[in-house]
Residue, then its C-alpha position, 0 to 999 in steps of 0.5 A: m393451483k397457482k397459489i400453491i405453486l407460488g407458496i412453495i416457491a416463496a417457502t423455498s426462497f425463504v428456506s434458501c435465504q436462511q441457509d446463506k452464511i454471511a459475514f463481513v471483515d473490516n478491510t482496513k484492519v485486515i490489511n493494516d494489521y497483517q504481519e506481511k504488510i507490517d514487514i513490507e512497511t518496515k523494509f521500505k522504511g529502512k530503504i527510505e531512511i537510506f535514500d534520505k541519508k544519501a540525498d542529505s549527503l549529496g545535498r551537503a556535498f553540493q552545498g560545499e561545492a557551491q560555497a567553494f564556487e562562490a569564493e572562487a568566482k570572485k577571482l575568475s573572469q566573468q566568462a570563466a565564472q559563468e562557465k563554472y556556474n553553468a557546470l555547477l547548475q548542470k550537476r545540480q540538475a543531474m543530481g536532482q533528476q537522479l534522486q527523483m528517479e530513485e525516489q520514483q523507483l522506490s515508490q513504484e517498488s513499494q506500490k507493487e508489493i502493496d498491490s500484490l499483498i492486497k491481491k493475496v489478501r483478497t484471494f485468501v478471504k475468498d478461499y477462507g469463505k469457500k472453506n468455511g461455508y460462507t455464501f458472502i463475505l462483505g468488506a467493511n471499509e471507510a467508503g461504506s460498503v457495509l454500513y452496519g453489521a451485527e458484531s456476531k457477523d464480524i469475522t475480521e479477527e478470525v480472518l486476520n489470525a488465519l492470514n497471519d498464521s498462513y504468513k508465518k508458515 
């Protein structure tokens, strides 16, 4: 009797395992080829170029002031030259702090959008899996969460196409 029950349990387990629909996606490819990420990168590339131009412009202006100070310092008393030098140094520090703050703000804004995008992709893949009857969708990445998967189980392109179609809408 026990053998029959164990046999039924084993058969049921085997049949239920056969019904699991498992696939994997290449996380890196999905994220990197997702049009919204490409758009975010383009937007921030433009912002970074604007920031770099501003920093270069401020740097050139400061360099001009420093050169003017050098020429003027020879004509000033030591104390007056020291005061102007200290004022110039404070201006340089303030400019550096301002640029550093703007750079951090830009970096934080970029990171916030990328984090939001990753959450969005995870939610999309989860919903995609539910809608298409998958028991598991594994993520393949460089860390090695999927070391091998048959190509027939790779749904990266399907998910990426669906994700990009959803973004276009």
